[in-house]
PyMOL commands that place a pseudoatom at each C-alpha (Angstrom):
pseudoatom trace, name=CA, resn=UNK, resi=1, chain=A, elem=C, hetatm=0, pos=[105.600, 139.279, 209.293]
pseudoatom trace, name=CA, resn=UNK, resi=2, chain=A, elem=C, hetatm=0, pos=[107.767, 136.720, 207.654]
pseudoatom trace, name=CA, resn=UNK, resi=3, chain=A, elem=C, hetatm=0, pos=[108.671, 134.816, 210.947]
pseudoatom trace, name=CA, resn=UNK, resi=4, chain=A, elem=C, hetatm=0, pos=[105.029, 134.658, 211.647]
pseudoatom trace, name=CA, resn=UNK, resi=5, chain=A, elem=C, hetatm=0, pos=[104.458, 132.871, 208.323]
pseudoatom trace, name=CA, resn=UNK, resi=6, chain=A, elem=C, hetatm=0, pos=[107.566, 130.473, 208.735]
pseudoatom trace, name=CA, resn=UNK, resi=7, chain=A, elem=C, hetatm=0, pos=[106.216, 129.564, 212.320]
pseudoatom trace, name=CA, resn=UNK, resi=8, chain=A, elem=C, hetatm=0, pos=[102.952, 128.852, 210.736]
pseudoatom trace, name=CA, resn=UNK, resi=9, chain=A, elem=C, hetatm=0, pos=[104.271, 126.879, 208.043]
pseudoatom trace, name=CA, resn=UNK, resi=10, chain=A, elem=C, hetatm=0, pos=[106.742, 125.075, 210.369]
pseudoatom trace, name=CA, resn=UNK, resi=11, chain=A, elem=C, hetatm=0, pos=[103.587, 124.133, 212.730]
pseudoatom trace, name=CA, resn=UNK, resi=12, chain=A, elem=C, hetatm=0, pos=[101.741, 122.605, 209.784]
pseudoatom trace, name=CA, resn=UNK, resi=13, chain=A, elem=C, hetatm=0, pos=[104.683, 120.486, 208.751]
pseudoatom trace, name=CA, resn=UNK, resi=14, chain=A, elem=C, hetatm=0, pos=[105.274, 119.248, 212.110]
pseudoatom trace, name=CA, resn=UNK, resi=15, chain=A, elem=C, hetatm=0, pos=[101.596, 118.265, 212.638]
pseudoatom trace, name=CA, resn=UNK, resi=16, chain=A, elem=C, hetatm=0, pos=[101.511, 116.559, 209.230]
pseudoatom trace, name=CA, resn=UNK, resi=17, chain=A, elem=C, hetatm=0, pos=[104.786, 114.666, 210.002]
pseudoatom trace, name=CA, resn=UNK, resi=18, chain=A, elem=C, hetatm=0, pos=[103.352, 113.538, 213.438]
pseudoatom trace, name=CA, resn=UNK, resi=19, chain=A, elem=C, hetatm=0, pos=[100.489, 111.976, 211.317]
pseudoatom trace, name=CA, resn=UNK, resi=20, chain=A, elem=C, hetatm=0, pos=[102.803, 110.175, 209.262]
pseudoatom trace, name=CA, resn=UNK, resi=21, chain=A, elem=C, hetatm=0, pos=[102.837, 107.313, 211.593]
pseudoatom trace, name=CA, resn=UNK, resi=22, chain=A, elem=C, hetatm=0, pos=[99.069, 106.553, 211.563]
pseudoatom trace, name=CA, resn=UNK, resi=23, chain=A, elem=C, hetatm=0, pos=[98.042, 103.797, 209.013]
pseudoatom trace, name=CA, resn=UNK, resi=24, chain=A, elem=C, hetatm=0, pos=[95.578, 105.028, 206.320]
pseudoatom trace, name=CA, resn=UNK, resi=25, chain=A, elem=C, hetatm=0, pos=[94.505, 101.192, 205.600]
pseudoatom trace, name=CA, resn=UNK, resi=26, chain=A, elem=C, hetatm=0, pos=[91.357, 99.854, 206.891]
pseudoatom trace, name=CA, resn=UNK, resi=27, chain=A, elem=C, hetatm=0, pos=[91.631, 96.949, 209.231]
pseudoatom trace, name=CA, resn=UNK, resi=28, chain=A, elem=C, hetatm=0, pos=[89.137, 94.216, 208.463]
pseudoatom trace, name=CA, resn=UNK, resi=29, chain=A, elem=C, hetatm=0, pos=[88.500, 90.853, 210.490]
pseudoatom trace, name=CA, resn=UNK, resi=30, chain=A, elem=C, hetatm=0, pos=[90.892, 88.009, 209.517]
pseudoatom trace, name=CA, resn=UNK, resi=31, chain=A, elem=C, hetatm=0, pos=[91.369, 84.325, 210.504]
pseudoatom trace, name=CA, resn=UNK, resi=32, chain=A, elem=C, hetatm=0, pos=[93.567, 85.723, 213.333]
pseudoatom trace, name=CA, resn=UNK, resi=33, chain=A, elem=C, hetatm=0, pos=[90.557, 87.159, 215.105]
pseudoatom trace, name=CA, resn=UNK, resi=34, chain=A, elem=C, hetatm=0, pos=[89.226, 83.881, 215.831]
pseudoatom trace, name=CA, resn=UNK, resi=35, chain=A, elem=C, hetatm=0, pos=[91.628, 83.258, 218.664]
pseudoatom trace, name=CA, resn=UNK, resi=36, chain=A, elem=C, hetatm=0, pos=[89.220, 85.371, 220.803]
pseudoatom trace, name=CA, resn=UNK, resi=37, chain=A, elem=C, hetatm=0, pos=[86.269, 83.373, 219.910]
pseudoatom trace, name=CA, resn=UNK, resi=38, chain=A, elem=C, hetatm=0, pos=[87.867, 79.758, 220.177]
pseudoatom trace, name=CA, resn=UNK, resi=39, chain=A, elem=C, hetatm=0, pos=[87.955, 79.234, 216.537]
pseudoatom trace, name=CA, resn=UNK, resi=40, chain=A, elem=C, hetatm=0, pos=[84.115, 78.949, 215.820]
pseudoatom trace, name=CA, resn=UNK, resi=41, chain=A, elem=C, hetatm=0, pos=[82.796, 81.989, 214.018]
pseudoatom trace, name=CA, resn=UNK, resi=42, chain=A, elem=C, hetatm=0, pos=[79.276, 80.573, 214.124]
pseudoatom trace, name=CA, resn=UNK, resi=43, chain=A, elem=C, hetatm=0, pos=[79.105, 80.043, 218.027]
pseudoatom trace, name=CA, resn=UNK, resi=44, chain=A, elem=C, hetatm=0, pos=[76.037, 82.103, 219.638]
pseudoatom trace, name=CA, resn=UNK, resi=45, chain=A, elem=C, hetatm=0, pos=[77.051, 85.452, 220.886]
pseudoatom trace, name=CA, resn=UNK, resi=46, chain=A, elem=C, hetatm=0, pos=[76.849, 85.681, 224.825]
pseudoatom trace, name=CA, resn=UNK, resi=47, chain=A, elem=C, hetatm=0, pos=[73.874, 87.503, 226.032]
pseudoatom trace, name=CA, resn=UNK, resi=48, chain=A, elem=C, hetatm=0, pos=[73.452, 89.715, 228.973]
pseudoatom trace, name=CA, resn=UNK, resi=49, chain=A, elem=C, hetatm=0, pos=[70.374, 87.978, 229.947]
pseudoatom trace, name=CA, resn=UNK, resi=50, chain=A, elem=C, hetatm=0, pos=[72.062, 84.583, 230.372]
pseudoatom trace, name=CA, resn=UNK, resi=51, chain=A, elem=C, hetatm=0, pos=[71.988, 81.248, 228.769]
pseudoatom trace, name=CA, resn=UNK, resi=52, chain=A, elem=C, hetatm=0, pos=[68.843, 80.976, 226.575]
pseudoatom trace, name=CA, resn=UNK, resi=53, chain=A, elem=C, hetatm=0, pos=[68.205, 84.794, 226.373]
pseudoatom trace, name=CA, resn=UNK, resi=54, chain=A, elem=C, hetatm=0, pos=[65.035, 86.579, 227.758]
pseudoatom trace, name=CA, resn=UNK, resi=55, chain=A, elem=C, hetatm=0, pos=[62.127, 84.244, 228.700]
pseudoatom trace, name=CA, resn=UNK, resi=56, chain=A, elem=C, hetatm=0, pos=[59.525, 87.215, 228.052]
pseudoatom trace, name=CA, resn=UNK, resi=57, chain=A, elem=C, hetatm=0, pos=[60.314, 87.257, 224.313]
pseudoatom trace, name=CA, resn=UNK, resi=58, chain=A, elem=C, hetatm=0, pos=[60.586, 83.363, 223.910]
pseudoatom trace, name=CA, resn=UNK, resi=59, chain=A, elem=C, hetatm=0, pos=[57.106, 82.722, 225.095]
pseudoatom trace, name=CA, resn=UNK, resi=60, chain=A, elem=C, hetatm=0, pos=[58.445, 79.648, 227.617]
pseudoatom trace, name=CA, resn=UNK, resi=61, chain=A, elem=C, hetatm=0, pos=[58.664, 79.232, 230.937]
pseudoatom trace, name=CA, resn=UNK, resi=62, chain=A, elem=C, hetatm=0, pos=[62.372, 79.063, 231.834]
pseudoatom trace, name=CA, resn=UNK, resi=63, chain=A, elem=C, hetatm=0, pos=[64.016, 78.479, 235.014]
pseudoatom trace, name=CA, resn=UNK, resi=64, chain=A, elem=C, hetatm=0, pos=[66.615, 80.919, 236.098]
pseudoatom trace, name=CA, resn=UNK, resi=65, chain=A, elem=C, hetatm=0, pos=[70.267, 79.752, 236.382]
pseudoatom trace, name=CA, resn=UNK, resi=66, chain=A, elem=C, hetatm=0, pos=[71.165, 82.754, 238.489]
pseudoatom trace, name=CA, resn=UNK, resi=67, chain=A, elem=C, hetatm=0, pos=[72.529, 84.785, 235.416]
pseudoatom trace, name=CA, resn=UNK, resi=68, chain=A, elem=C, hetatm=0, pos=[69.573, 86.787, 234.453]
pseudoatom trace, name=CA, resn=UNK, resi=69, chain=A, elem=C, hetatm=0, pos=[66.165, 88.111, 235.439]
pseudoatom trace, name=CA, resn=UNK, resi=70, chain=A, elem=C, hetatm=0, pos=[63.278, 85.634, 234.420]
pseudoatom trace, name=CA, resn=UNK, resi=71, chain=A, elem=C, hetatm=0, pos=[59.514, 86.880, 234.530]
pseudoatom trace, name=CA, resn=UNK, resi=72, chain=A, elem=C, hetatm=0, pos=[56.607, 84.549, 233.783]
pseudoatom trace, name=CA, resn=UNK, resi=73, chain=A, elem=C, hetatm=0, pos=[55.546, 85.313, 230.058]
pseudoatom trace, name=CA, resn=UNK, resi=74, chain=A, elem=C, hetatm=0, pos=[51.953, 84.624, 230.699]
pseudoatom trace, name=CA, resn=UNK, resi=75, chain=A, elem=C, hetatm=0, pos=[51.700, 86.491, 233.820]
pseudoatom trace, name=CA, resn=UNK, resi=76, chain=A, elem=C, hetatm=0, pos=[53.233, 89.543, 232.136]
pseudoatom trace, name=CA, resn=UNK, resi=77, chain=A, elem=C, hetatm=0, pos=[50.928, 89.368, 229.175]
pseudoatom trace, name=CA, resn=UNK, resi=78, chain=A, elem=C, hetatm=0, pos=[47.897, 88.881, 231.517]
pseudoatom trace, name=CA, resn=UNK, resi=79, chain=A, elem=C, hetatm=0, pos=[48.527, 91.608, 233.622]
pseudoatom trace, name=CA, resn=UNK, resi=80, chain=A, elem=C, hetatm=0, pos=[49.083, 93.983, 230.717]
pseudoatom trace, name=CA, resn=UNK, resi=81, chain=A, elem=C, hetatm=0, pos=[45.863, 92.774, 229.325]
pseudoatom trace, name=CA, resn=UNK, resi=82, chain=A, elem=C, hetatm=0, pos=[44.017, 92.970, 232.587]
pseudoatom trace, name=CA, resn=UNK, resi=83, chain=A, elem=C, hetatm=0, pos=[45.301, 96.784, 233.206]
pseudoatom trace, name=CA, resn=UNK, resi=84, chain=A, elem=C, hetatm=0, pos=[44.719, 97.844, 229.814]
pseudoatom trace, name=CA, resn=UNK, resi=85, chain=A, elem=C, hetatm=0, pos=[41.932, 100.083, 230.449]
pseudoatom trace, name=CA, resn=UNK, resi=86, chain=A, elem=C, hetatm=0, pos=[44.232, 102.155, 232.693]
pseudoatom trace, name=CA, resn=UNK, resi=87, chain=A, elem=C, hetatm=0, pos=[47.050, 104.571, 231.114]
pseudoatom trace, name=CA, resn=UNK, resi=88, chain=A, elem=C, hetatm=0, pos=[50.528, 103.110, 231.830]
pseudoatom trace, name=CA, resn=UNK, resi=89, chain=A, elem=C, hetatm=0, pos=[53.094, 105.219, 233.540]
pseudoatom trace, name=CA, resn=UNK, resi=90, chain=A, elem=C, hetatm=0, pos=[55.817, 102.466, 233.489]
pseudoatom trace, name=CA, resn=UNK, resi=91, chain=A, elem=C, hetatm=0, pos=[56.272, 99.095, 232.207]
pseudoatom trace, name=CA, resn=UNK, resi=92, chain=A, elem=C, hetatm=0, pos=[59.525, 97.120, 232.934]
pseudoatom trace, name=CA, resn=UNK, resi=93, chain=A, elem=C, hetatm=0, pos=[59.378, 93.517, 231.285]
pseudoatom trace, name=CA, resn=UNK, resi=94, chain=A, elem=C, hetatm=0, pos=[62.761, 92.824, 232.623]
pseudoatom trace, name=CA, resn=UNK, resi=95, chain=A, elem=C, hetatm=0, pos=[61.935, 93.392, 236.140]
pseudoatom trace, name=CA, resn=UNK, resi=96, chain=A, elem=C, hetatm=0, pos=[58.511, 92.568, 235.989]
pseudoatom trace, name=CA, resn=UNK, resi=97, chain=A, elem=C, hetatm=0, pos=[56.878, 95.830, 237.128]
pseudoatom trace, name=CA, resn=UNK, resi=98, chain=A, elem=C, hetatm=0, pos=[53.941, 97.504, 235.682]
pseudoatom trace, name=CA, resn=UNK, resi=99, chain=A, elem=C, hetatm=0, pos=[52.872, 100.715, 237.134]
pseudoatom trace, name=CA, resn=UNK, resi=100, chain=A, elem=C, hetatm=0, pos=[49.644, 102.712, 236.001]
pseudoatom trace, name=CA, resn=UNK, resi=101, chain=A, elem=C, hetatm=0, pos=[48.874, 106.557, 236.062]
pseudoatom trace, name=CA, resn=UNK, resi=102, chain=A, elem=C, hetatm=0, pos=[45.813, 107.691, 238.025]
pseudoatom trace, name=CA, resn=UNK, resi=103, chain=A, elem=C, hetatm=0, pos=[42.565, 106.509, 236.331]
pseudoatom trace, name=CA, resn=UNK, resi=104, chain=A, elem=C, hetatm=0, pos=[39.120, 107.916, 237.029]
pseudoatom trace, name=CA, resn=UNK, resi=105, chain=A, elem=C, hetatm=0, pos=[36.185, 106.038, 235.736]
pseudoatom trace, name=CA, resn=UNK, resi=106, chain=A, elem=C, hetatm=0, pos=[33.475, 107.906, 233.995]
pseudoatom trace, name=CA, resn=UNK, resi=107, chain=A, elem=C, hetatm=0, pos=[30.886, 107.260, 236.401]
pseudoatom trace, name=CA, resn=UNK, resi=108, chain=A, elem=C, hetatm=0, pos=[33.008, 108.181, 239.439]
pseudoatom trace, name=CA, resn=UNK, resi=109, chain=A, elem=C, hetatm=0, pos=[35.008, 111.170, 238.436]
pseudoatom trace, name=CA, resn=UNK, resi=110, chain=A, elem=C, hetatm=0, pos=[35.738, 112.319, 242.054]
pseudoatom trace, name=CA, resn=UNK, resi=111, chain=A, elem=C, hetatm=0, pos=[37.537, 108.981, 242.875]
pseudoatom trace, name=CA, resn=UNK, resi=112, chain=A, elem=C, hetatm=0, pos=[40.635, 107.841, 241.142]
pseudoatom trace, name=CA, resn=UNK, resi=113, chain=A, elem=C, hetatm=0, pos=[42.743, 104.608, 241.225]
pseudoatom trace, name=CA, resn=UNK, resi=114, chain=A, elem=C, hetatm=0, pos=[46.276, 103.559, 240.507]
pseudoatom trace, name=CA, resn=UNK, resi=115, chain=A, elem=C, hetatm=0, pos=[47.859, 100.157, 240.423]
pseudoatom trace, name=CA, resn=UNK, resi=116, chain=A, elem=C, hetatm=0, pos=[51.326, 98.703, 240.893]
pseudoatom trace, name=CA, resn=UNK, resi=117, chain=A, elem=C, hetatm=0, pos=[51.712, 95.111, 239.629]
pseudoatom trace, name=CA, resn=UNK, resi=118, chain=A, elem=C, hetatm=0, pos=[54.716, 93.009, 240.177]
pseudoatom trace, name=CA, resn=UNK, resi=119, chain=A, elem=C, hetatm=0, pos=[55.608, 89.604, 238.524]
pseudoatom trace, name=CA, resn=UNK, resi=120, chain=A, elem=C, hetatm=0, pos=[57.910, 88.017, 241.151]
pseudoatom trace, name=CA, resn=UNK, resi=121, chain=A, elem=C, hetatm=0, pos=[59.218, 85.016, 239.478]
pseudoatom trace, name=CA, resn=UNK, resi=122, chain=A, elem=C, hetatm=0, pos=[59.126, 82.539, 236.628]
pseudoatom trace, name=CA, resn=UNK, resi=123, chain=A, elem=C, hetatm=0, pos=[56.376, 80.013, 237.839]
pseudoatom trace, name=CA, resn=UNK, resi=124, chain=A, elem=C, hetatm=0, pos=[52.652, 80.499, 236.866]
pseudoatom trace, name=CA, resn=UNK, resi=125, chain=A, elem=C, hetatm=0, pos=[51.545, 80.623, 240.418]
pseudoatom trace, name=CA, resn=UNK, resi=126, chain=A, elem=C, hetatm=0, pos=[49.673, 82.926, 242.744]
pseudoatom trace, name=CA, resn=UNK, resi=127, chain=A, elem=C, hetatm=0, pos=[53.043, 83.387, 244.797]
pseudoatom trace, name=CA, resn=UNK, resi=128, chain=A, elem=C, hetatm=0, pos=[54.516, 85.005, 241.650]
pseudoatom trace, name=CA, resn=UNK, resi=129, chain=A, elem=C, hetatm=0, pos=[52.217, 87.882, 241.278]
pseudoatom trace, name=CA, resn=UNK, resi=130, chain=A, elem=C, hetatm=0, pos=[51.424, 91.203, 243.674]
pseudoatom trace, name=CA, resn=UNK, resi=131, chain=A, elem=C, hetatm=0, pos=[49.110, 93.856, 243.186]
pseudoatom trace, name=CA, resn=UNK, resi=132, chain=A, elem=C, hetatm=0, pos=[49.033, 97.281, 244.995]
pseudoatom trace, name=CA, resn=UNK, resi=133, chain=A, elem=C, hetatm=0, pos=[46.114, 99.490, 244.778]
pseudoatom trace, name=CA, resn=UNK, resi=134, chain=A, elem=C, hetatm=0, pos=[46.072, 102.821, 245.716]
pseudoatom trace, name=CA, resn=UNK, resi=135, chain=A, elem=C, hetatm=0, pos=[42.855, 104.984, 245.762]
pseudoatom trace, name=CA, resn=UNK, resi=136, chain=A, elem=C, hetatm=0, pos=[42.039, 108.893, 246.129]
pseudoatom trace, name=CA, resn=UNK, resi=137, chain=A, elem=C, hetatm=0, pos=[39.073, 111.044, 246.394]
pseudoatom trace, name=CA, resn=UNK, resi=138, chain=A, elem=C, hetatm=0, pos=[38.757, 114.531, 245.304]
pseudoatom trace, name=CA, resn=UNK, resi=139, chain=A, elem=C, hetatm=0, pos=[38.726, 117.064, 248.214]
pseudoatom trace, name=CA, resn=UNK, resi=140, chain=A, elem=C, hetatm=0, pos=[38.286, 120.672, 247.459]
pseudoatom trace, name=CA, resn=UNK, resi=141, chain=A, elem=C, hetatm=0, pos=[41.117, 121.657, 244.806]
pseudoatom trace, name=CA, resn=UNK, resi=142, chain=A, elem=C, hetatm=0, pos=[43.097, 118.469, 245.459]
pseudoatom trace, name=CA, resn=UNK, resi=143, chain=A, elem=C, hetatm=0, pos=[42.993, 114.826, 245.807]
pseudoatom trace, name=CA, resn=UNK, resi=144, chain=A, elem=C, hetatm=0, pos=[43.093, 113.031, 249.426]
pseudoatom trace, name=CA, resn=UNK, resi=145, chain=A, elem=C, hetatm=0, pos=[44.568, 109.318, 249.934]
pseudoatom trace, name=CA, resn=UNK, resi=146, chain=A, elem=C, hetatm=0, pos=[41.682, 106.952, 251.052]
pseudoatom trace, name=CA, resn=UNK, resi=147, chain=A, elem=C, hetatm=0, pos=[41.210, 103.291, 252.130]
pseudoatom trace, name=CA, resn=UNK, resi=148, chain=A, elem=C, hetatm=0, pos=[40.837, 100.667, 249.620]
pseudoatom trace, name=CA, resn=UNK, resi=149, chain=A, elem=C, hetatm=0, pos=[38.526, 97.676, 250.084]
pseudoatom trace, name=CA, resn=UNK, resi=150, chain=A, elem=C, hetatm=0, pos=[40.825, 94.680, 251.408]
pseudoatom trace, name=CA, resn=UNK, resi=151, chain=A, elem=C, hetatm=0, pos=[39.757, 92.308, 248.643]
pseudoatom trace, name=CA, resn=UNK, resi=152, chain=A, elem=C, hetatm=0, pos=[40.504, 94.534, 245.752]
pseudoatom trace, name=CA, resn=UNK, resi=153, chain=A, elem=C, hetatm=0, pos=[43.912, 93.604, 245.326]
pseudoatom trace, name=CA, resn=UNK, resi=154, chain=A, elem=C, hetatm=0, pos=[43.078, 90.003, 245.782]
pseudoatom trace, name=CA, resn=UNK, resi=155, chain=A, elem=C, hetatm=0, pos=[40.609, 90.174, 243.108]
pseudoatom trace, name=CA, resn=UNK, resi=156, chain=A, elem=C, hetatm=0, pos=[42.788, 91.889, 240.721]
pseudoatom trace, name=CA, resn=UNK, resi=157, chain=A, elem=C, hetatm=0, pos=[45.586, 89.073, 241.151]
pseudoatom trace, name=CA, resn=UNK, resi=158, chain=A, elem=C, hetatm=0, pos=[42.813, 86.443, 240.662]
pseudoatom trace, name=CA, resn=UNK, resi=159, chain=A, elem=C, hetatm=0, pos=[41.910, 88.092, 237.417]
pseudoatom trace, name=CA, resn=UNK, resi=160, chain=A, elem=C, hetatm=0, pos=[45.425, 88.283, 236.175]
pseudoatom trace, name=CA, resn=UNK, resi=161, chain=A, elem=C, hetatm=0, pos=[45.932, 84.773, 237.383]
pseudoatom trace, name=CA, resn=UNK, resi=162, chain=A, elem=C, hetatm=0, pos=[43.056, 83.402, 235.751]
pseudoatom trace, name=CA, resn=UNK, resi=163, chain=A, elem=C, hetatm=0, pos=[43.793, 84.966, 232.380]
pseudoatom trace, name=CA, resn=UNK, resi=164, chain=A, elem=C, hetatm=0, pos=[47.285, 83.822, 232.520]
pseudoatom trace, name=CA, resn=UNK, resi=165, chain=A, elem=C, hetatm=0, pos=[45.937, 80.306, 232.672]
pseudoatom trace, name=CA, resn=UNK, resi=166, chain=A, elem=C, hetatm=0, pos=[43.715, 80.990, 229.675]
pseudoatom trace, name=CA, resn=UNK, resi=167, chain=A, elem=C, hetatm=0, pos=[46.569, 82.228, 227.468]
pseudoatom trace, name=CA, resn=UNK, resi=168, chain=A, elem=C, hetatm=0, pos=[48.638, 79.262, 228.563]
pseudoatom trace, name=CA, resn=UNK, resi=169, chain=A, elem=C, hetatm=0, pos=[45.832, 76.556, 227.786]
pseudoatom trace, name=CA, resn=UNK, resi=170, chain=A, elem=C, hetatm=0, pos=[45.090, 78.524, 224.341]
pseudoatom trace, name=CA, resn=UNK, resi=171, chain=A, elem=C, hetatm=0, pos=[49.002, 78.114, 223.387]
pseudoatom trace, name=CA, resn=UNK, resi=172, chain=A, elem=C, hetatm=0, pos=[49.224, 74.755, 224.192]
pseudoatom trace, name=CA, resn=UNK, resi=173, chain=A, elem=C, hetatm=0, pos=[46.333, 73.556, 222.129]
for i in range(1, 173): cmd.bond("trace and resi %d" % i, "trace and resi %d" % (i + 1))
show_as sticks, trace
zoom trace
């Protein structure tokens, strides 16, 4: 019994003595830390989105310098505004992707539509926008894919692009 107690005490003392090499004083930044920042403590911190940050939040059309993804702000906001009547499944402002969930209009409950909207660049041009439309009709207990009118995606792209131009004109006034 004495040997067990002495072993426990010995282990505790060894554990405590092993911790004595750890400094208990807190370390705070000092002037010596400035070497890593080039001496300028007020220098702008680097951004994972590249020089100038993320253009979506800035409200300006920025050209990409290759270090980050740039999505046209007006197209992004116009696309969200245009598809706002549909439930969103996913919206990625960094990649410029909007995916809606299936939507059935009240007047056509046996038909539903889904959209994928892609903002492909930083320019306010039709080439920076792509819309994919999917349509299903109710068939028995489930849904069946069906064709979409050829001009549906084009009409949606035109509506988004028109709204984006309106937003840009309104902001520049």
